[in-house]
VEXPA-484392 format. One record per residue (C-alpha): residue number from 1; residue in three letters; x negated, y negated, z negated. Coordinates in nm, 3 decimals, m for minus. Layout:
BEGIN
   seq   type         X         Y         Z
   NUM    ALA         X         Y         Z
...
//
This chain:
BEGIN
   seq   type         X         Y         Z
     1    MET   m11.483    m4.042     4.271
     2    ILE   m11.696    m4.136     3.970
     3    PHE   m11.810    m4.459     4.133
     4    THR   m11.462    m4.530     4.268
     5    ILE   m11.320    m4.508     3.916
     6    ALA   m11.617    m4.705     3.778
     7    ALA   m11.562    m4.984     4.031
     8    LYS   m11.192    m4.997     3.941
     9    GLU   m11.271    m5.020     3.568
    10    LEU   m11.540    m5.281     3.622
    11    ARG   m11.304    m5.489     3.834
    12    ALA   m11.033    m5.459     3.567
    13    LEU   m11.277    m5.577     3.300
    14    PHE   m11.376    m5.883     3.499
    15    TYR   m11.008    m5.963     3.550
    16    SER   m10.946    m5.932     3.174
    17    PRO   m10.936    m6.256     2.969
    18    LEU   m11.046    m6.057     2.663
    19    ALA   m11.363    m5.936     2.835
    20    TRP   m11.452    m6.290     2.946
    21    ALA   m11.380    m6.425     2.597
    22    LEU   m11.607    m6.163     2.442
    23    LEU   m11.878    m6.230     2.702
    24    CYS   m11.874    m6.602     2.627
    25    ALA   m11.853    m6.556     2.250
    26    VAL   m12.149    m6.317     2.244
    27    GLN   m12.360    m6.557     2.453
    28    VAL   m12.286    m6.850     2.222
    29    ILE   m12.347    m6.655     1.898
    30    VAL   m12.668    m6.493     2.022
    31    ALA   m12.795    m6.824     2.164
    32    PHE   m12.752    m6.981     1.821
    33    ILE   m12.939    m6.693     1.655
    34    PHE   m13.215    m6.703     1.918
    35    LEU   m13.268    m7.079     1.886
    36    GLN   m13.267    m7.058     1.507
    37    ASP   m13.529    m6.781     1.506
    38    LEU   m13.736    m6.971     1.763
    39    SER   m13.717    m7.288     1.552
    40    ASP   m13.829    m7.096     1.243
    41    PHE   m14.119    m6.944     1.435
    42    ILE   m14.232    m7.284     1.569
    43    ASP   m14.219    m7.428     1.216
    44    THR   m14.456    m7.158     1.090
    45    GLN   m14.674    m7.140     1.401
    46    ALA   m14.928    m7.383     1.256
    47    GLN   m15.008    m7.129     0.985
    48    LEU   m15.081    m6.855     1.237
    49    ASP   m15.414    m6.774     1.397
    50    PRO   m15.401    m6.927     1.749
    51    ASP   m15.592    m6.624     1.881
    52    ALA   m15.345    m6.380     1.728
    53    ASN   m15.181    m6.113     1.938
    54    PRO   m14.870    m6.252     2.116
    55    GLU   m14.677    m5.962     1.966
    56    GLY   m14.628    m6.187     1.663
    57    ALA   m14.395    m6.416     1.855
    58    SER   m14.226    m6.120     2.021
    59    LEU   m14.139    m5.951     1.693
    60    ALA   m14.050    m6.276     1.513
    61    VAL   m13.810    m6.398     1.781
    62    ILE   m13.719    m6.127     2.032
    63    ALA   m13.689    m5.826     1.800
    64    LYS   m13.485    m6.025     1.548
    65    MET   m13.250    m6.140     1.823
    66    TYR   m13.192    m5.788     1.954
    67    ALA   m13.144    m5.658     1.599
    68    ALA   m12.863    m5.911     1.553
    69    VAL   m12.715    m5.820     1.893
    70    GLY   m12.702    m5.454     1.792
    71    PHE   m12.481    m5.535     1.495
    72    ILE   m12.263    m5.775     1.695
    73    MET   m12.198    m5.500     1.950
    74    ILE   m12.042    m5.287     1.675
    75    LEU   m11.759    m5.542     1.682
    76    VAL   m11.755    m5.602     2.059
    77    VAL   m11.771    m5.253     2.212
    78    PRO   m11.455    m5.116     2.041
    79    LEU   m11.255    m5.406     2.186
    80    LEU   m11.380    m5.320     2.535
    81    THR   m11.340    m4.942     2.517
    82    MET   m11.007    m4.927     2.332
    83    ARG   m10.800    m4.955     2.652
    84    MET   m11.000    m4.718     2.872
    85    ILE   m10.782    m4.408     2.819
    86    ALA   m10.532    m4.519     2.553
    87    GLU   m10.371    m4.774     2.781
    88    GLU   m10.352    m4.522     3.063
    89    ARG   m10.160    m4.292     2.829
    90    ARG    m9.936    m4.572     2.701
    91    ASN    m9.850    m4.682     3.057
    92    ASN    m9.787    m4.319     3.163
    93    THR   m10.056    m4.343     3.431
    94    LEU   m10.282    m4.087     3.266
    95    SER   m10.049    m3.808     3.378
    96    LEU   m10.097    m3.923     3.737
    97    LEU   m10.473    m3.916     3.696
    98    LEU   m10.467    m3.570     3.542
    99    SER   m10.240    m3.435     3.814
   100    SER   m10.458    m3.578     4.093
   101    PRO   m10.731    m3.368     4.259
   102    ILE   m11.011    m3.513     4.045
   103    THR   m11.177    m3.352     3.747
   104    ALA   m11.172    m3.472     3.388
   105    SER   m11.548    m3.520     3.422
   106    ASP   m11.491    m3.765     3.710
   107    ILE   m11.242    m3.963     3.501
   108    VAL   m11.460    m3.979     3.190
   109    LEU   m11.787    m4.048     3.369
   110    GLY   m11.622    m4.304     3.596
   111    LYS   m11.481    m4.499     3.304
   112    PHE   m11.811    m4.463     3.116
   113    VAL   m12.012    m4.599     3.408
   114    GLY   m11.763    m4.885     3.444
   115    ILE   m11.789    m5.001     3.082
   116    VAL   m12.167    m4.957     3.079
   117    GLY   m12.184    m5.163     3.398
   118    PHE   m12.004    m5.450     3.228
   119    LEU   m12.223    m5.423     2.918
   120    THR   m12.533    m5.417     3.140
   121    VAL   m12.426    m5.751     3.287
   122    MET   m12.391    m5.882     2.931
   123    LEU   m12.734    m5.739     2.846
   124    GLY   m12.888    m5.905     3.151
   125    MET   m12.749    m6.244     3.051
   126    LEU   m12.879    m6.203     2.696
   127    THR   m13.224    m6.104     2.824
   128    LEU   m13.255    m6.440     3.001
   129    MET   m13.309    m6.597     2.658
   130    PRO   m13.630    m6.412     2.563
   131    LEU   m13.749    m6.435     2.925
   132    SER   m13.735    m6.813     2.890
   133    LEU   m14.023    m6.786     2.641
   134    TYR   m14.253    m6.717     2.936
   135    LEU   m14.208    m7.085     3.030
   136    GLY   m14.381    m7.197     2.712
   137    GLY   m14.633    m6.924     2.641
   138    THR   m14.708    m6.553     2.641
   139    ILE   m14.502    m6.275     2.490
   140    ASP   m14.557    m5.902     2.464
   141    SER   m14.386    m5.753     2.770
   142    GLY   m14.395    m5.407     2.615
   143    VAL   m14.197    m5.523     2.312
   144    LEU   m13.943    m5.696     2.537
   145    ALA   m13.905    m5.383     2.753
   146    ALA   m13.863    m5.166     2.441
   147    ASN   m13.596    m5.402     2.306
   148    VAL   m13.402    m5.401     2.633
   149    MET   m13.420    m5.022     2.656
   150    ALA   m13.318    m4.985     2.291
   151    LEU   m13.013    m5.209     2.333
   152    LEU   m12.911    m5.030     2.653
   153    LEU   m12.927    m4.691     2.480
   154    LEU   m12.734    m4.830     2.184
   155    LEU   m12.464    m4.972     2.412
   156    CYS   m12.433    m4.644     2.601
   157    SER   m12.392    m4.450     2.276
   158    PHE   m12.135    m4.699     2.144
   159    SER   m11.945    m4.678     2.473
   160    ALA   m11.938    m4.298     2.466
   161    ILE   m11.804    m4.301     2.110
   162    GLY   m11.543    m4.565     2.192
   163    LEU   m11.434    m4.380     2.504
   164    TYR   m11.382    m4.059     2.306
   165    PHE   m11.159    m4.221     2.046
   166    SER   m10.965    m4.387     2.326
   167    THR   m10.877    m4.038     2.454
   168    LEU   m10.716    m3.946     2.120
   169    THR   m10.437    m4.203     2.105
   170    SER   m10.195    m4.410     2.310
   171    GLU   m10.251    m4.718     2.093
   172    PRO   m10.557    m4.927     2.190
   173    ALA   m10.559    m5.096     1.848
   174    VAL   m10.589    m4.758     1.675
   175    ALA   m10.872    m4.657     1.910
   176    ALA   m11.054    m4.986     1.840
   177    ALA   m11.016    m4.956     1.462
   178    THR   m11.133    m4.593     1.458
   179    THR   m11.431    m4.668     1.682
   180    LEU   m11.526    m4.967     1.467
   181    GLY   m11.515    m4.753     1.153
   182    VAL   m11.734    m4.478     1.304
   183    LEU   m11.988    m4.721     1.451
   184    LEU   m12.013    m4.909     1.122
   185    LEU   m12.054    m4.584     0.930
   186    LEU   m12.336    m4.468     1.157
   187    TRP   m12.501    m4.810     1.123
   188    ILE   m12.505    m4.818     0.739
   189    LEU   m12.594    m4.455     0.670
   190    ASN   m12.951    m4.567     0.597
   191    ILE   m12.817    m4.754     0.292
   192    VAL   m12.708    m4.419     0.141
   193    VAL   m13.059    m4.285     0.200
   194    SER   m13.218    m4.584     0.024
   195    VAL   m12.991    m4.533    m0.278
   196    ASP   m13.032    m4.156    m0.312
   197    GLU   m13.330    m3.981    m0.152
   198    GLY   m13.143    m3.653    m0.183
   199    PHE   m12.949    m3.760     0.125
   200    SER   m13.261    m3.834     0.330
   201    TRP   m13.131    m3.610     0.609
   202    LEU   m12.860    m3.871     0.673
   203    GLY   m13.134    m4.105     0.790
   204    TYR   m13.154    m3.917     1.118
   205    LEU   m12.785    m3.984     1.180
   206    SER   m12.822    m4.358     1.126
   207    SER   m12.816    m4.544     1.456
   208    GLN   m12.977    m4.845     1.288
   209    ASN   m13.286    m4.644     1.192
   210    HIS   m13.350    m4.523     1.548
   211    TYR   m13.264    m4.861     1.698
   212    GLY   m13.497    m5.042     1.456
   213    VAL   m13.796    m4.823     1.548
   214    LEU   m13.751    m4.894     1.920
   215    LEU   m13.719    m5.267     1.851
   216    GLN   m14.072    m5.264     1.709
   217    GLY   m14.204    m5.160     2.049
   218    VAL   m14.257    m4.796     1.950
   219    PHE   m14.146    m4.559     2.229
   220    SER   m14.052    m4.264     2.010
   221    SER   m13.910    m3.963     2.192
   222    MET   m13.716    m3.861     1.878
   223    ASP   m13.527    m4.191     1.874
   224    ILE   m13.453    m4.178     2.246
   225    VAL   m13.332    m3.818     2.217
   226    TYR   m13.100    m3.922     1.932
   227    PHE   m12.914    m4.166     2.156
   228    LEU   m12.905    m3.920     2.446
   229    ILE   m12.753    m3.654     2.219
   230    VAL   m12.485    m3.896     2.095
   231    ILE   m12.398    m3.997     2.453
   232    PHE   m12.381    m3.637     2.576
   233    LEU   m12.185    m3.518     2.271
   234    PHE   m11.909    m3.777     2.287
   235    LEU   m11.877    m3.767     2.666
   236    SER   m11.843    m3.390     2.640
   237    LEU   m11.577    m3.427     2.371
   238    SER   m11.389    m3.675     2.592
   239    ILE   m11.395    m3.435     2.888
   240    ARG   m11.282    m3.150     2.665
   241    ARG   m10.995    m3.361     2.533
   242    LEU   m10.871    m3.453     2.882
   243    ASN   m10.901    m3.095     3.000
   244    TYR   m10.691    m2.985     2.703
   245    GLU   m10.432    m3.250     2.785
   246    ARG   m10.427    m3.137     3.148
   247    LEU   m10.351    m2.781     3.038
   248    GLN   m10.066    m2.911     2.825
   249    HIS    m9.909    m3.059     3.135
//
């Protein structure tokens, strides 16, 4: 049932004009950023040691591109997740789902897999840009792999958060606004730490801190565990919310 629901959600996303518009907009914006960073790197390449480690190009172009993508996804993911449950509730189809012989876990995980599937397609299209660098030279494959993994974990955590807030309301716009606020808050928590070291513990809650470490090609278990905890926590909250709503019926 999980994959049946996921296939239905994925099909609905590909039929949605909004999803296609976001897909195209992200490609255009990221392509501009990628080409600008590549141009800047080529302009300064003459000052670099020709025998230097290829990681220089990887961090100067690839890591900067994925860092920008991470912030862009704060704006994109809420628009994709806002309808997952909220629209079901607004159209009175959620009651049918809850009364059917499938569990709340099936519903939540199915919708989660569906949205992550769409975002994975977007991630794959974005990854074609740094892969094109292989045509003109050598890049650090480890850095590229770390960046892809980091963005995938970030997208999964954003999707789990967005899905949870979609379970709390029948208005997709409210779900999108709330998700955007929470994602932005988690992203900028490191600014509070830089201003007042007394709040250094907030640094662990900052998604940008953990994402930034992985972008540097450092496979830190603490950063990976952070994203896994966020995913598990918000998926569990979503399941709990639907189970509560099922009892109310």
